[in-house]
N, C-alpha and C positions, 0 to 999 in steps of 0.2 A: 861487321858493317862498315861500309866505306864511308869516309869523311866528304866525299865528293857532294857538293851542293846540288848539283845537276841530277845526280843518281837519287838523292834524297827527295827532290822534288818530283821525279818520276815514280819512285816507290810510293809516295803519299798520293799522287794522282791514281795510280793503280790500285791502291786500297780504297780510295774513294769510289771508284768505278766497280770494284767487287762488292762494295756495301750496296751501291745503287742496284746493281743487278740482282743482289740477293732480295732486296725489298721488292723488286718488280717480280722476280719469280714467285715469291710468296704471295703477292697479291694476285698474280695470275691464277695460281694453284687454288686459292681461296674462291675466285670468281668462276673457275671451270666448274666447280661443283653444282653451279646453277644450270648448267647445260645438261641435256639429256645424254645418255650413253651413245647413241646413234649419232648424233651431231659430232661428239668428240671422237668417234671412231672414224667418221668422214674427213677429219682433219689430218689423218695420218697420211704422210706423203711415202708412197712405197719407193720412190725412186730418187729419194734424198740421199746424197753422197755425204753430207755433214752430220746427219743423225740416223743412228740405227733405228730399226722398228722398235726393238726393246726400249731405247731411249725415249723415242716419241711417246710410247705407251705409258712410261713412267712419268714423263712430262704432263701428259693428258689425265693422269690418275685412272688409267685402263689397265686391267691384267692383260699380260701378252696372250693368255690362252682365251681370253674374251674376244680379243682382236681376231685371232684366227678361227674362232668357233663358226661353224657352218650349221645353222638350224636345220633339222629334219623335220619333214612333215608328218603329220599323223597317217598311220597306216589305216587300212579298211577296218583291221581288227579293233583298233582303238576306237574308231568312230562307232563301230557296232556295240562295244561295251558301253560307251558314253551314252549312246540312244537308249539302251536297256536300263541304265541307271536313271536316265530321265523319266522312263515309263514308270518304273518301280516307285520313284519318288512322287510322280504325279497322283498315282493310285494311293500311295501310302505315305504322305508326308511326314508322319510322326515316327517313321522307322529311325532308329540309330544305325551307327556304323555296323554293329554285329549283325543286326537282323537284315539290314540292307545286302551285306556281303553274302549271307545265306541264301537271299532271293536271287541275288545275281547269279550265284554258281548253279542254281536250280534252273534259271532261265536260260543260261548259256550252255548247258549240257545238251 
């Protein structure tokens, strides 16, 4: 370490700034959890030159794969199966999973 008092003062100020930034980052991360996922995803700036997408996702407590995921819609077959399950359940609300699956297979054949 140098004995220069100017450098010592600068080092002290830098350590204080690091401490303050750490406190602020921790506070922000704690309070980000109150925001829903879509809000946090909308905060990501695709054109930022200073922060990569991966780093922004990390700071916003989002998995990178979650950010890039594009939801797929339901297929016609999925809707048909769900409607059939609804029909069976309406007729027989006491069916368990095993009996429901047997009836579902019979109706969809």
